[in-house]
C-alpha positions as CSV (number, residue, x, y, z in Angstrom):
1,M,64.0,-55.4,-36.7
2,V,64.8,-54.3,-40.3
3,E,62.7,-51.2,-40.0
4,R,64.6,-50.0,-36.9
5,R,67.8,-50.0,-39.0
6,M,66.3,-47.7,-41.6
7,K,68.5,-44.7,-42.3
8,L,67.6,-41.2,-43.6
9,S,69.8,-40.2,-46.5
10,S,71.4,-36.8,-46.8
11,K,69.0,-36.2,-49.8
12,Q,66.0,-37.1,-47.6
13,A,67.1,-35.0,-44.6
14,P,69.5,-32.2,-45.7
15,W,68.6,-30.4,-42.4
16,L,70.3,-33.2,-40.4
17,H,73.7,-32.6,-42.0
18,E,73.8,-28.8,-41.5
19,A,76.9,-27.7,-39.6
20,R,74.9,-25.8,-37.0
21,L,73.0,-28.9,-36.0
22,Q,76.1,-31.1,-36.1
23,A,77.7,-28.6,-33.7
24,V,75.0,-29.3,-31.2
25,F,75.6,-33.0,-31.5
26,D,79.4,-32.4,-31.0
27,A,78.8,-30.4,-27.9
28,I,76.7,-33.0,-26.2
29,E,78.9,-35.9,-27.2
30,A,82.0,-34.1,-26.0
31,A,80.3,-34.1,-22.5
32,G,79.7,-37.8,-22.6
33,G,76.1,-37.6,-23.6
34,E,74.0,-39.0,-26.4
35,A,71.6,-36.9,-28.5
36,R,69.0,-37.9,-31.1
37,V,66.5,-35.9,-33.2
38,A,63.1,-36.7,-31.7
39,G,59.6,-36.7,-33.1
40,G,58.4,-34.2,-35.7
41,A,61.4,-33.7,-37.9
42,V,61.9,-37.5,-38.3
43,R,58.2,-38.0,-38.9
44,N,57.8,-35.3,-41.4
45,T,60.9,-36.4,-43.3
46,L,59.6,-39.9,-43.6
47,M,56.2,-38.6,-44.7
48,G,57.6,-36.3,-47.3
49,E,56.3,-33.2,-45.4
50,A,58.2,-30.0,-44.8
51,V,60.4,-29.9,-41.7
52,G,60.1,-26.9,-39.4
53,D,61.6,-27.0,-36.0
54,V,64.2,-29.7,-35.2
55,D,64.0,-30.9,-31.6
56,L,66.4,-33.2,-29.9
57,A,66.4,-35.5,-26.9
58,T,69.5,-36.3,-24.8
59,T,70.8,-38.5,-22.0
60,L,72.4,-35.4,-20.3
61,V,70.4,-33.8,-17.5
62,P,69.5,-30.2,-18.2
63,E,72.3,-28.5,-16.2
64,A,74.8,-30.7,-17.9
65,T,73.3,-29.9,-21.3
66,M,73.7,-26.2,-20.6
67,E,77.2,-26.6,-19.4
68,A,78.1,-28.7,-22.5
69,L,76.6,-26.1,-24.9
70,E,78.3,-23.2,-23.2
71,K,81.7,-25.0,-23.2
72,A,81.3,-25.5,-26.9
73,G,80.6,-21.7,-27.4
74,L,76.9,-22.2,-28.1
75,K,74.2,-20.1,-26.4
76,A,72.1,-22.1,-24.0
77,V,68.6,-20.8,-22.9
78,P,66.8,-22.6,-20.0
79,T,63.4,-22.3,-21.7
80,G,61.8,-25.2,-19.8
81,I,64.5,-26.4,-17.5
82,D,62.0,-27.8,-14.8
83,H,60.8,-30.2,-17.4
84,G,64.2,-30.8,-18.9
85,T,64.2,-28.5,-21.9
86,I,67.1,-26.3,-22.9
87,T,67.2,-24.3,-26.2
88,A,70.6,-24.3,-27.9
89,V,71.2,-21.5,-30.3
90,S,73.7,-22.5,-33.0
91,D,74.5,-20.1,-35.9
92,G,71.3,-18.2,-35.2
93,T,69.0,-21.3,-35.2
94,G,67.3,-22.6,-32.0
95,Y,67.1,-26.3,-31.2
96,E,65.1,-27.5,-28.3
97,I,66.9,-30.2,-26.4
98,T,65.0,-32.2,-23.8
99,T,66.4,-34.7,-21.3
100,I,64.8,-38.1,-21.9
101,R,62.4,-38.8,-19.0
102,D,59.5,-40.7,-17.5
103,D,56.2,-39.1,-16.4
104,I,55.9,-40.3,-12.8
105,E,52.8,-38.4,-11.9
106,T,50.0,-36.8,-14.1
107,D,46.7,-35.1,-13.3
108,G,45.3,-34.6,-16.8
109,R,47.0,-31.3,-17.3
110,H,50.5,-31.4,-15.9
111,A,53.2,-34.0,-15.4
112,V,55.9,-34.6,-12.8
113,V,58.9,-36.0,-14.7
114,R,61.9,-38.1,-13.7
115,F,65.0,-37.8,-15.9
116,G,66.6,-41.0,-17.2
117,T,68.6,-42.6,-20.0
118,D,66.1,-45.2,-21.4
119,W,65.1,-44.2,-24.9
120,E,62.2,-46.7,-25.0
121,R,60.7,-45.3,-21.8
122,D,61.0,-41.8,-23.2
123,A,59.1,-42.9,-26.3
124,L,56.4,-44.6,-24.2
125,R,55.6,-41.3,-22.4
126,R,54.7,-39.6,-25.7
127,D,51.2,-39.3,-27.1
128,L,51.0,-40.8,-30.6
129,T,53.0,-43.5,-32.3
130,I,54.1,-41.3,-35.2
131,N,55.7,-39.0,-32.6
132,G,57.8,-41.8,-31.1
133,L,60.6,-41.9,-33.6
134,Y,64.2,-40.8,-33.2
135,C,67.3,-40.6,-35.4
136,D,71.0,-40.1,-34.6
137,R,73.3,-37.6,-36.3
138,Q,74.0,-40.0,-39.2
139,G,70.2,-40.5,-39.8
140,E,69.9,-44.0,-38.3
141,I,66.3,-44.4,-37.2
142,F,65.4,-45.7,-33.8
143,D,61.9,-47.0,-33.7
144,P,61.2,-48.4,-30.2
145,L,57.4,-48.6,-30.7
146,D,57.2,-50.0,-34.2
147,S,55.9,-46.7,-35.4
148,L,57.2,-46.9,-38.9
149,N,54.2,-48.8,-40.2
150,D,51.9,-46.1,-38.8
151,V,54.0,-43.5,-40.5
152,K,53.8,-45.3,-43.8
153,A,50.1,-45.8,-43.5
154,R,49.5,-42.3,-42.2
155,Q,47.7,-43.9,-39.2
156,V,47.3,-41.6,-36.2
157,R,47.2,-43.8,-33.1
158,F,47.8,-43.3,-29.4
159,I,50.8,-45.1,-27.8
160,G,49.6,-48.0,-25.8
161,D,46.2,-47.6,-24.2
162,A,44.4,-44.6,-25.7
163,G,42.4,-43.9,-22.5
164,E,45.5,-43.9,-20.3
165,R,47.3,-41.5,-22.7
166,I,44.4,-39.1,-22.7
167,E,44.0,-39.2,-18.9
168,E,47.6,-38.1,-18.6
169,D,46.8,-34.9,-20.5
170,Y,43.3,-34.3,-21.8
171,L,44.7,-31.9,-24.5
172,R,45.8,-35.0,-26.3
173,I,42.2,-35.4,-27.4
174,L,42.7,-32.3,-29.6
175,R,46.2,-33.4,-30.6
176,F,44.7,-36.7,-31.9
177,F,42.4,-34.8,-34.2
178,R,45.0,-32.2,-35.1
179,F,47.5,-34.8,-36.2
180,F,44.8,-36.6,-38.1
181,A,44.0,-33.3,-39.9
182,Q,47.7,-32.8,-40.7
183,Y,48.9,-36.3,-41.5
184,G,46.0,-38.9,-41.3
185,A,44.6,-41.0,-44.1
186,G,41.3,-42.9,-44.2
187,R,39.3,-43.1,-41.0
188,P,40.7,-42.1,-37.6
189,D,41.8,-45.0,-35.4
190,A,38.7,-46.7,-33.9
191,E,40.2,-47.1,-30.4
192,G,41.2,-43.5,-30.4
193,L,37.7,-42.4,-31.3
194,K,36.2,-44.5,-28.6
195,A,38.5,-43.1,-26.0
196,V,38.1,-39.4,-27.0
197,T,34.3,-39.9,-27.0
198,R,34.3,-41.4,-23.5
199,L,36.8,-38.9,-22.0
200,K,36.0,-35.7,-23.8
201,E,34.6,-33.9,-20.7
202,G,38.1,-33.9,-19.4
203,L,38.8,-31.0,-21.9
204,Q,36.9,-28.8,-19.4
205,R,40.0,-29.1,-17.2
206,V,42.3,-27.7,-19.9
207,S,43.0,-24.0,-20.1
208,A,41.4,-22.0,-22.9
209,E,44.8,-20.9,-24.2
210,R,45.9,-24.5,-24.7
211,I,42.7,-25.4,-26.4
212,W,42.8,-22.5,-28.8
213,M,46.5,-23.3,-29.5
214,E,45.7,-26.8,-30.7
215,L,42.4,-25.8,-32.4
216,R,44.3,-23.1,-34.3
217,K,46.9,-25.5,-35.5
218,L,44.2,-28.0,-36.6
219,L,42.3,-25.3,-38.5
220,A,45.6,-24.3,-40.3
221,A,46.0,-27.8,-41.7
222,R,45.7,-28.1,-45.5
223,D,42.2,-29.7,-45.1
224,P,40.8,-29.9,-41.6
225,S,37.3,-30.7,-42.7
226,R,37.5,-34.5,-42.1
227,A,38.9,-34.0,-38.7
228,L,36.2,-31.5,-37.8
229,L,33.6,-33.9,-39.0
230,W,34.9,-36.6,-36.6
231,M,35.2,-34.0,-33.8
232,R,31.5,-33.2,-34.3
233,T,30.6,-36.9,-34.5
234,T,32.3,-37.6,-31.1
235,G,30.9,-34.5,-29.5
236,V,34.3,-32.9,-29.0
237,L,33.6,-29.9,-31.3
238,N,30.4,-28.9,-29.6
239,L,32.2,-29.0,-26.3
240,I,34.9,-26.6,-27.3
241,V,33.0,-24.5,-29.9
242,P,29.4,-24.8,-28.8
243,E,28.6,-21.9,-31.1
244,S,29.1,-24.2,-34.0
245,E,26.3,-26.6,-32.9
246,K,23.4,-24.8,-34.6
247,W,25.4,-23.5,-37.5
248,G,27.5,-26.5,-38.4
249,I,30.8,-27.0,-40.3
250,D,29.3,-27.4,-43.8
251,F,31.0,-24.3,-45.1
252,V,34.6,-25.3,-44.1
253,A,35.1,-27.7,-47.1
254,P,33.8,-25.2,-49.7
255,L,35.9,-22.5,-48.1
256,I,39.0,-24.7,-48.7
257,E,37.8,-25.3,-52.2
258,A,37.5,-21.5,-52.7
259,E,41.0,-21.0,-51.3
260,T,42.4,-23.4,-53.8
261,R,40.4,-22.2,-56.7
262,F,41.1,-18.5,-56.2
263,G,44.5,-18.7,-54.7
264,W,43.5,-17.3,-51.3
265,Q,45.8,-17.9,-48.3
266,S,44.3,-20.3,-45.8
267,E,43.8,-18.8,-42.3
268,A,42.7,-20.5,-39.2
269,I,40.6,-17.5,-38.0
270,Q,38.7,-17.5,-41.3
271,R,38.0,-21.2,-41.0
272,L,36.7,-20.5,-37.5
273,Q,34.4,-17.9,-38.9
274,A,33.0,-20.5,-41.3
275,M,31.9,-22.5,-38.3
276,I,29.7,-19.9,-36.5
277,R,26.9,-17.5,-37.4
278,P,28.0,-14.0,-38.3
279,D,26.5,-12.5,-35.1
280,G,28.3,-10.0,-32.8
281,A,27.1,-11.5,-29.6
282,I,28.1,-15.0,-30.7
283,A,31.5,-13.9,-31.8
284,R,32.1,-12.0,-28.6
285,K,31.2,-14.9,-26.5
286,L,33.5,-17.3,-28.4
287,A,36.4,-14.9,-28.4
288,K,36.1,-14.4,-24.6
289,R,35.8,-18.1,-23.8
290,L,38.8,-19.1,-26.0
291,K,40.7,-16.1,-24.8
292,L,41.7,-15.1,-28.4
293,S,44.5,-12.6,-28.9
294,N,43.3,-9.0,-29.3
295,A,44.0,-9.2,-33.1
296,D,42.0,-12.5,-33.5
297,R,39.2,-11.2,-31.3
298,D,39.0,-7.9,-33.2
299,R,39.0,-9.6,-36.6
300,L,36.3,-12.1,-35.5
301,L,34.1,-9.4,-34.1
302,A,34.6,-7.1,-37.1
303,W,33.7,-9.9,-39.5
304,A,30.6,-10.8,-37.5
305,M,29.3,-7.2,-37.5
306,A,30.2,-6.2,-41.1
307,E,27.6,-5.8,-43.8
308,L,28.0,-8.3,-46.6
309,P,28.4,-6.4,-50.0
310,E,25.9,-7.7,-52.6
311,P,27.2,-8.4,-56.1
312,P,25.0,-5.8,-57.8
313,L,26.8,-3.1,-55.7
314,G,29.5,-2.6,-58.3
315,K,33.0,-1.5,-57.7
316,D,32.2,2.1,-56.9
317,G,29.7,1.0,-54.2
318,L,32.2,-1.5,-52.9
319,K,34.9,1.1,-52.6
320,Q,32.6,3.3,-50.6
321,Q,31.7,0.4,-48.3
322,I,35.3,-0.5,-47.8
323,Y,36.3,3.2,-47.2
324,F,33.8,3.7,-44.4
325,G,34.0,0.1,-43.1
326,D,36.5,-2.5,-42.1
327,Q,38.4,-3.7,-45.2
328,Q,39.5,-7.0,-43.7
329,A,36.0,-7.8,-42.3
330,I,34.5,-7.1,-45.7
331,T,37.0,-9.3,-47.4
332,D,36.3,-12.1,-44.9
333,R,32.5,-11.8,-45.5
334,L,33.0,-11.9,-49.3
335,R,35.3,-15.0,-49.2
336,L,32.8,-16.8,-47.0
337,A,30.0,-15.7,-49.3
338,A,31.9,-17.4,-52.2
339,A,32.2,-20.5,-50.1
340,I,28.5,-20.6,-49.3
341,A,27.7,-20.1,-53.0
342,I,29.9,-23.0,-53.8
343,S,28.2,-25.2,-51.2
344,R,24.8,-24.3,-52.7
345,N,25.9,-25.1,-56.3
346,E,25.2,-21.5,-57.4
347,P,26.0,-20.6,-61.0
348,A,29.7,-20.3,-61.7
349,E,29.2,-16.7,-62.8
350,K,27.8,-15.7,-59.4
351,I,30.7,-17.4,-57.6
352,E,33.2,-15.7,-59.8
353,A,31.6,-12.3,-59.2
354,I,31.7,-12.7,-55.4
355,A,35.3,-13.9,-55.6
356,D,36.3,-11.0,-57.8
357,N,34.8,-8.6,-55.3
358,A,36.7,-10.4,-52.5
359,D,40.0,-10.0,-54.4
360,F,39.2,-6.4,-55.1
361,S,38.4,-5.8,-51.4
362,S,41.7,-7.5,-50.4
363,N,43.9,-5.5,-52.8
364,W,42.3,-2.1,-53.1
365,M,44.2,0.7,-51.4
366,P,41.8,3.3,-50.1
367,P,43.0,6.8,-51.1
368,Q,43.5,9.6,-48.6
369,L,41.1,12.6,-48.5
370,P,43.0,15.4,-50.3
371,V,41.9,18.1,-47.9
372,S,42.6,18.6,-44.2
373,G,41.6,20.9,-41.3
374,K,44.6,23.0,-42.1
375,D,43.3,23.7,-45.6
376,L,39.9,24.9,-44.1
377,V,41.7,27.2,-41.6
378,E,43.6,28.7,-44.5
379,K,40.2,29.3,-46.2
380,G,39.1,31.4,-43.2
381,I,37.1,28.7,-41.3
382,P,37.5,29.3,-37.6
383,E,39.0,26.3,-35.7
384,G,36.4,24.3,-33.7
385,R,33.5,21.9,-34.4
386,E,32.7,23.6,-37.7
387,I,36.0,22.3,-39.1
388,G,35.0,18.7,-38.3
389,R,31.5,19.1,-39.8
390,L,32.9,20.6,-43.0
391,L,35.5,17.9,-43.4
392,K,32.8,15.2,-43.0
393,R,30.7,16.9,-45.7
394,L,33.6,17.3,-48.0
395,E,34.6,13.7,-47.5
396,K,31.1,12.5,-48.3
397,T,31.2,14.6,-51.5
398,W,34.6,13.2,-52.5
399,V,33.6,9.6,-51.9
400,E,30.4,10.0,-53.9
401,S,32.5,11.4,-56.7
402,G,34.3,8.1,-56.9
403,F,37.3,9.6,-55.0
404,S,37.9,11.7,-58.1
405,L,37.5,15.4,-56.9
406,S,40.7,17.2,-56.3
407,A,41.4,19.4,-53.3
408,K,40.9,22.5,-55.4
409,A,37.5,21.3,-56.6
410,L,36.4,20.4,-53.1
411,L,37.4,23.8,-51.7
412,K,36.3,26.1,-54.5
413,D,32.8,26.8,-53.0
414,L,34.0,27.5,-49.4
């Protein structure tokens, strides 16, 4: 096929011609093996998207891959050797190299693999057609599944029978929506939608960590709102984030609009906040079920429990609220307030005022109280609880002065 003979140019794929990657090809070929770049780097290059990690597939078995790399003076790390994956470190860059394989047994979560040398069978075990592409060291494309048309159309489809692919690993339900959020155009594939709707209960067999990993990547896409809409339509979203059922996802799109309008960095955890009610009990339940990291959990809970500053508060009042509260949580509340105002077609002046407060909250550096317990001791105050009480009183006075009183002014009446 003409499309299979397509070749990536050095201008299209400068990453392919880097000496550190070519050294990995050299090592494998010197051992009698064949290596090709697999999946994401090829897909993203063809779609004009940024290329992150570069993964390779090889005909060498894992032990032979390690031996070949070490013989060439490259570091080899057995990161997933049971499933055929070795990480080569070349000039400080890691490249995952996986032996081409078949899945000979699956249970919806894990697979038993058999190593082989058939590139087409390796492609058939993958999840989506746009991930079934390879290229050699010169950039020659190998397209065993006729995936190039889907890449050009930005069509996200399962390889072969959608139901069979999902039953091999139910996490592929979320990968279907995640790749649609990142790369898809138009409507999601109809057969894929039917399969995920029918098999969505299988997600209950997938660990919370894997679910959050995929959901986080989906929420980090440029605009996940269309994918979230289809997840809600199919019932997938209510299954994995039931807290969103009575709140909805209507604030996600305006949050993305606000991010663009005001230059805010998009963050998956904030987009998750937009999907649930700001309630401590709800946030705590969600964080526990998804097994969020401590940092994500604390941010979600702080946001849910923070008081939303109202626009008439003014900068002095906002400073006080930030000083005595959680700065990140207040910023999160304000940014979502701007999104909600956008969704309700509030006057531009009101939206701008909320956004201005959000920016102020994000950038303001709270000053440090200019007096300490040591200063009070030097003034003759005996050490003990009285020191703490006096410090709190002085801090309140200092904050109410707009953080303007000096240490001398605060201590003069003691």
